N, C-alpha and C positions, 0 to 999 in steps of 0.2 A: 564405557570405561576403557575399552581398547583404544578408542579415538583419543582420549585424554592422555593415555600413556604414550601413544605414538606422537602426539603433539609435544609432550615434554621431552621425549627422546630427540625429536627433530630440532627443537630449540637448543637443547644441550649440545648437539653436534655442531650447530651453527656457531655457538659461542666458543666451543672447543677448537674449531678450525680457524677462527679469526685470530689474527696476530696483532699484538699491541705494538705499535711503532712508537718508541720514545720520541719526545720532542727533540728536534735538532738542537745541539748546543750552540749558543751564541759564540761566534768567533770573537776572540779577544782583539780589541783595537790595538794597533801598534802605538807605542809610546811616542808622542811628539816631543822631541828634545827642545830644551830652551836654548836660545842663541847665546853665544859667548858674551856678547855685550848685552847686559841685562837692562830692561826698561827702567827709567827713573820716574816717569809719570804715566799713569794709566787712567783710562776712562772708567766711569762707575757703572757701566752696563752690566747686566746680569745674564751671563752665558756660562753656567757653572762647568768647571772642569775638576777632574780628580787627579791631583798631582802626587807624584812620588817624591818624597823628601828624604834626604840623607839625615839620619838621626844624630850622626857624629859618634855613635856608640861603636866601639871596637872591642871585641871580647877575645879571650884566649880560648874559651870553650864554646861549643855550639849547643843549642841554637841561640843565636844572638840577633836581635832585631836591628839591623843596620839601616833599615829604611821603613817608612810608614806612609800611609796615604792620608791626604787631607783635601777637603773640598775648598776651592777658591771660587770667587765670584766670576772670574774670567781668566783667560790664558795669560793676559798681561800681568795681572795681579799675582798669578802663580809664579811666573818667571821672574818677577821682581824680587821674590824671596830667593836669596843665594843658595839656600839648602835644597831647592827644588831641582831635580834632575830632568823631569819631563812630566807630561800630563796626557790624559785622554779626555774626550768630550764627556759631559754629564757629571752629575754628582757621584761621589764615592758610595759604594754599597754601605748600608748601615753598620755592618760588622767591621768594616775597615776604618770607619771614621773615628778619629781620636781628638 
């Protein structure tokens, strides 16, 4: 019985002394800005990007969604949209997709 109690105490101490390290946060990718001269023709390859678009909404009070995120098939297609300010590689997170 003493051995069992000693074993439980030892295991408890081991778990109490261990530290939980949270997973490192992913660094946000910098926004790649679209060129001033927008593309007129794009290829149809699929390399998704998450673009930040200007919604055109201007409010007097806050909060006001002046931009939104939208997934485009590639960077050329994103920058062909004149409302797009820039993009990052990969699809937008599900909560951000509109």
